[in-house]
N, C-alpha and C positions, 0 to 999 in steps of 0.2 A: 466262309463266303465262297460261292462258286460264281465265276465270271464266265458266261458263255462266250466262245470265241467265234462262233459262226451263227448266221441267221437262217441258213438253210442247210440241209444235209448234203454233203458232198460224198461221192463214192470213195470208200477207203481202199487204199492199195493193199494188196496181199503182202504179208511180211516177207515172203520169199521171192517177190518179183523186184529185182534191182532196177528195172527200167522205170518203175513207178515211185521208187523211193520208200523210205520206212513209213509205217503207219503213224498217225499223230499220237502223241503221248501227253499225259497230264504234267503240269508244271506245279511243283510244291514250293511255296514261299513261307519262310519263317521270318517275320519282320524283325529288323534290327533298328537301333536308334539311327535316325537319319536316312533310312531306306526310302527310296522313291521309285514308284512304278508309273511309267508314262506310255501312252500310245504314240509310237513313232512310225507313222505310215503303216505298212503291213506287219509291224512287229511290236512287241512289248520291250521297252527299255527299262532295265532294272539297274538302279544306281545305289551304291553303298559308299559312304565316305571312306577314303583311303584305298579304294579298290577300283579296278577298271570297270567301265560300264559293260553290261551284257545285253545283247539283243536276242530275243526269242521270236522267230517268225511265227505269225499266227497260224499259218497253214500247217505247221508241225505240232501245234498244241490242240489237244482235244478239249481241255478245260484247265482252269487255274484254281488251285486250292491255296487258301491263305490261313495259316494257323496263328492264333493269337488275335491281337487287336487289328481292326481293319486298317488298311493302308490309306 
């Protein structure tokens, strides 16, 4: 399953330009029992039982790949 993270194309920063930051990268998720992915404002919140929640800002993601069952 591929979840687009943008509705329009934004200019991508050059990887060597520190003023613009790193280019967006894909996020790979392998579902675990109890894993939950929510949209939290401008970020994806990934929650797994007995682990700290992780936030992934959408501007840093090019796309999201989910392996296995849909979340």
